[in-house]
C-alpha positions as YAML, in Angstrom:
chain: A
units: angstrom
residues:
- id: 1
  name: MET
  ca: [2.63, -26.06, 30.07]
- id: 2
  name: LYS
  ca: [5.10, -25.35, 27.27]
- id: 3
  name: LEU
  ca: [4.96, -28.96, 26.07]
- id: 4
  name: ARG
  ca: [1.17, -28.75, 25.68]
- id: 5
  name: ALA
  ca: [1.55, -25.65, 23.48]
- id: 6
  name: LEU
  ca: [4.12, -27.43, 21.32]
- id: 7
  name: LEU
  ca: [1.83, -30.42, 20.87]
- id: 8
  name: ALA
  ca: [-1.01, -28.14, 19.72]
- id: 9
  name: LEU
  ca: [1.15, -26.43, 17.09]
- id: 10
  name: PRO
  ca: [0.82, -29.15, 14.38]
- id: 11
  name: LEU
  ca: [-2.96, -29.09, 14.76]
- id: 12
  name: VAL
  ca: [-3.08, -25.30, 14.35]
- id: 13
  name: LEU
  ca: [-0.79, -25.41, 11.30]
- id: 14
  name: ALA
  ca: [-2.82, -28.20, 9.69]
- id: 15
  name: THR
  ca: [-6.03, -26.22, 10.20]
- id: 16
  name: ILE
  ca: [-4.53, -23.16, 8.54]
- id: 17
  name: ALA
  ca: [-3.07, -25.18, 5.65]
- id: 18
  name: CYS
  ca: [-6.39, -26.90, 4.94]
- id: 19
  name: SER
  ca: [-8.52, -23.76, 4.95]
- id: 20
  name: PRO
  ca: [-10.85, -23.41, 1.97]
- id: 21
  name: PRO
  ca: [-9.79, -20.99, -0.77]
- id: 22
  name: PRO
  ca: [-11.21, -17.48, -0.57]
- id: 23
  name: GLU
  ca: [-14.03, -16.56, -2.92]
- id: 24
  name: PRO
  ca: [-12.88, -14.66, -6.02]
- id: 25
  name: THR
  ca: [-13.85, -10.97, -6.08]
- id: 26
  name: ALA
  ca: [-13.61, -10.64, -9.87]
- id: 27
  name: SER
  ca: [-14.70, -12.91, -12.71]
- id: 28
  name: SER
  ca: [-11.52, -12.52, -14.78]
- id: 29
  name: ARG
  ca: [-8.02, -11.08, -14.89]
- id: 30
  name: GLU
  ca: [-9.24, -8.15, -16.99]
- id: 31
  name: GLU
  ca: [-12.00, -7.29, -14.52]
- id: 32
  name: ALA
  ca: [-9.58, -7.51, -11.57]
- id: 33
  name: MET
  ca: [-7.05, -5.25, -13.30]
- id: 34
  name: GLY
  ca: [-9.79, -2.77, -14.23]
- id: 35
  name: LEU
  ca: [-11.13, -2.62, -10.67]
- id: 36
  name: CYS
  ca: [-7.63, -2.27, -9.25]
- id: 37
  name: GLY
  ca: [-6.83, 0.50, -11.75]
- id: 38
  name: GLU
  ca: [-9.99, 2.43, -10.85]
- id: 39
  name: LYS
  ca: [-9.17, 2.28, -7.12]
- id: 40
  name: LEU
  ca: [-5.57, 3.26, -7.83]
- id: 41
  name: ASP
  ca: [-6.72, 6.32, -9.81]
- id: 42
  name: VAL
  ca: [-8.84, 7.41, -6.83]
- id: 43
  name: TRP
  ca: [-5.86, 6.85, -4.53]
- id: 44
  name: LEU
  ca: [-3.53, 8.96, -6.75]
- id: 45
  name: ALA
  ca: [-6.12, 11.76, -6.98]
- id: 46
  name: GLU
  ca: [-6.37, 11.80, -3.17]
- id: 47
  name: ILE
  ca: [-2.58, 12.06, -2.89]
- id: 48
  name: ASP
  ca: [-2.56, 15.03, -5.29]
- id: 49
  name: LYS
  ca: [-5.36, 16.72, -3.34]
- id: 50
  name: GLU
  ca: [-3.53, 16.31, -0.01]
- id: 51
  name: LYS
  ca: [-0.21, 17.50, -1.50]
- id: 52
  name: LYS
  ca: [-1.87, 20.67, -2.81]
- id: 53
  name: LEU
  ca: [-3.46, 21.34, 0.58]
- id: 54
  name: TYR
  ca: [-0.13, 20.76, 2.33]
- id: 55
  name: GLN
  ca: [1.73, 23.11, -0.04]
- id: 56
  name: SER
  ca: [-0.98, 25.78, 0.22]
- id: 57
  name: GLU
  ca: [-0.11, 26.41, 3.89]
- id: 58
  name: TYR
  ca: [3.32, 24.83, 4.15]
- id: 59
  name: ALA
  ca: [4.50, 26.74, 7.25]
- id: 60
  name: ARG
  ca: [1.31, 25.95, 9.19]
- id: 61
  name: TYR
  ca: [1.41, 22.24, 8.41]
- id: 62
  name: GLN
  ca: [5.16, 22.02, 9.03]
- id: 63
  name: LYS
  ca: [4.55, 23.52, 12.49]
- id: 64
  name: MET
  ca: [1.73, 20.99, 13.04]
- id: 65
  name: TRP
  ca: [4.17, 18.20, 12.06]
- id: 66
  name: ASP
  ca: [6.64, 19.40, 14.69]
- id: 67
  name: GLU
  ca: [4.21, 20.16, 17.51]
- id: 68
  name: ASP
  ca: [1.24, 17.81, 17.09]
- id: 69
  name: PHE
  ca: [2.13, 14.87, 14.84]
- id: 70
  name: GLY
  ca: [-1.08, 12.99, 15.77]
- id: 71
  name: THR
  ca: [-3.25, 15.79, 14.36]
- id: 72
  name: PHE
  ca: [-1.02, 15.97, 11.30]
- id: 73
  name: ILE
  ca: [-1.52, 12.25, 10.62]
- id: 74
  name: ASP
  ca: [-5.29, 12.63, 11.13]
- id: 75
  name: THR
  ca: [-5.30, 15.47, 8.58]
- id: 76
  name: PHE
  ca: [-3.06, 13.81, 5.97]
- id: 77
  name: SER
  ca: [-3.23, 10.07, 5.41]
- id: 78
  name: ASN
  ca: [-0.71, 10.20, 2.51]
- id: 79
  name: TRP
  ca: [1.96, 12.29, 4.22]
- id: 80
  name: ILE
  ca: [4.80, 10.00, 3.12]
- id: 81
  name: PHE
  ca: [4.49, 11.56, -0.37]
- id: 82
  name: PHE
  ca: [5.09, 15.14, 0.84]
- id: 83
  name: SER
  ca: [8.28, 16.97, -0.07]
- id: 84
  name: ASP
  ca: [9.88, 19.17, 2.56]
- id: 85
  name: ASP
  ca: [13.09, 21.12, 3.17]
- id: 86
  name: ASN
  ca: [15.16, 17.93, 3.46]
- id: 87
  name: GLU
  ca: [13.90, 15.77, 0.60]
- id: 88
  name: ARG
  ca: [11.85, 15.87, -2.57]
- id: 89
  name: ILE
  ca: [9.30, 13.10, -3.18]
- id: 90
  name: THR
  ca: [8.28, 12.46, -6.78]
- id: 91
  name: ILE
  ca: [5.59, 9.92, -7.61]
- id: 92
  name: ILE
  ca: [6.81, 7.85, -10.54]
- id: 93
  name: ARG
  ca: [3.75, 5.73, -11.21]
- id: 94
  name: GLY
  ca: [0.89, 3.75, -9.79]
- id: 95
  name: TYR
  ca: [0.50, 0.17, -10.95]
- id: 96
  name: CYS
  ca: [-1.35, -3.06, -10.27]
- id: 97
  name: GLN
  ca: [0.72, -6.22, -9.88]
- id: 98
  name: LEU
  ca: [-0.54, -9.74, -10.58]
- id: 99
  name: THR
  ca: [0.46, -12.43, -8.11]
- id: 100
  name: PRO
  ca: [-0.50, -16.10, -7.82]
- id: 101
  name: ASN
  ca: [-1.94, -17.24, -4.50]
- id: 102
  name: LYS
  ca: [0.73, -19.37, -2.83]
- id: 103
  name: LYS
  ca: [-1.69, -21.55, -0.89]
- id: 104
  name: HIS
  ca: [-4.44, -22.10, -3.45]
- id: 105
  name: LYS
  ca: [-3.50, -23.24, -6.95]
- id: 106
  name: GLY
  ca: [-5.30, -21.43, -9.76]
- id: 107
  name: LEU
  ca: [-6.22, -18.41, -7.64]
- id: 108
  name: TRP
  ca: [-4.59, -15.07, -8.54]
- id: 109
  name: HIS
  ca: [-4.88, -11.55, -7.14]
- id: 110
  name: THR
  ca: [-3.99, -7.96, -8.02]
- id: 111
  name: THR
  ca: [-2.32, -5.56, -5.64]
- id: 112
  name: GLY
  ca: [-1.98, -1.80, -6.23]
- id: 113
  name: TYR
  ca: [1.28, 0.01, -5.53]
- id: 114
  name: VAL
  ca: [2.56, 3.58, -5.78]
- id: 115
  name: GLU
  ca: [6.21, 3.86, -6.78]
- id: 116
  name: TYR
  ca: [8.05, 7.04, -5.81]
- id: 117
  name: LEU
  ca: [11.51, 8.61, -5.82]
- id: 118
  name: ARG
  ca: [13.06, 10.07, -2.65]
- id: 119
  name: GLN
  ca: [15.75, 12.68, -3.36]
- id: 120
  name: PRO
  ca: [17.69, 14.20, -0.45]
- id: 121
  name: LEU
  ca: [18.08, 17.97, -0.87]
- id: 122
  name: ASP
  ca: [20.84, 18.48, 1.70]
- id: 123
  name: GLY
  ca: [23.47, 16.45, -0.19]
- id: 124
  name: TYR
  ca: [23.55, 13.59, 2.31]
- id: 125
  name: GLY
  ca: [22.55, 10.13, 1.17]
- id: 126
  name: ASN
  ca: [21.48, 8.77, -2.19]
- id: 127
  name: SER
  ca: [18.24, 9.00, -4.09]
- id: 128
  name: GLU
  ca: [16.18, 5.84, -3.90]
- id: 129
  name: VAL
  ca: [13.09, 4.43, -5.51]
- id: 130
  name: ASP
  ca: [10.57, 2.91, -3.13]
- id: 131
  name: ARG
  ca: [7.01, 1.65, -3.35]
- id: 132
  name: THR
  ca: [4.08, 1.35, -1.01]
- id: 133
  name: TYR
  ca: [0.97, -0.80, -1.04]
- id: 134
  name: THR
  ca: [-2.35, 0.92, -1.62]
- id: 135
  name: SER
  ca: [-5.28, -0.38, 0.38]
- id: 136
  name: ASN
  ca: [-8.55, -1.59, -1.19]
- id: 137
  name: THR
  ca: [-6.89, -2.56, -4.49]
- id: 138
  name: MET
  ca: [-6.75, -6.33, -4.03]
- id: 139
  name: TYR
  ca: [-9.04, -8.34, -6.27]
- id: 140
  name: SER
  ca: [-8.84, -12.09, -6.84]
- id: 141
  name: TRP
  ca: [-10.00, -14.40, -9.62]
- id: 142
  name: ARG
  ca: [-9.61, -18.01, -10.76]
- id: 143
  name: ALA
  ca: [-7.33, -18.67, -13.70]
- id: 144
  name: GLU
  ca: [-8.94, -20.89, -16.32]
...
């Protein structure tokens, strides 16, 4: 049984490697960067809105975090950007990064990220800069 699975592996890998390139979602680099930037602005505005709501009733939402984390996650999709008693989260910037497609020559895509600083408030640990991917910000195009 295991030998049969091993013999099928090259066929599966060849099928994946020979897949046709995806269709571009933008006509040019400029259009892709513009679309990514627009989506990123919406994403950052949503983060600000959720942070303000969280801070408006901090004690209530902190209790929800402790007692019913599932409801908390349903209420706040961007909770990783919330400061609390233990650490301060500061958003540094949102940006779109250009990356060539590794499988298909000439195809490029944008990806949106939010970069943020985590600062511990209790004196333990070091501050660190991290980033997270933002969904719906990937646009591809063919390089001329």
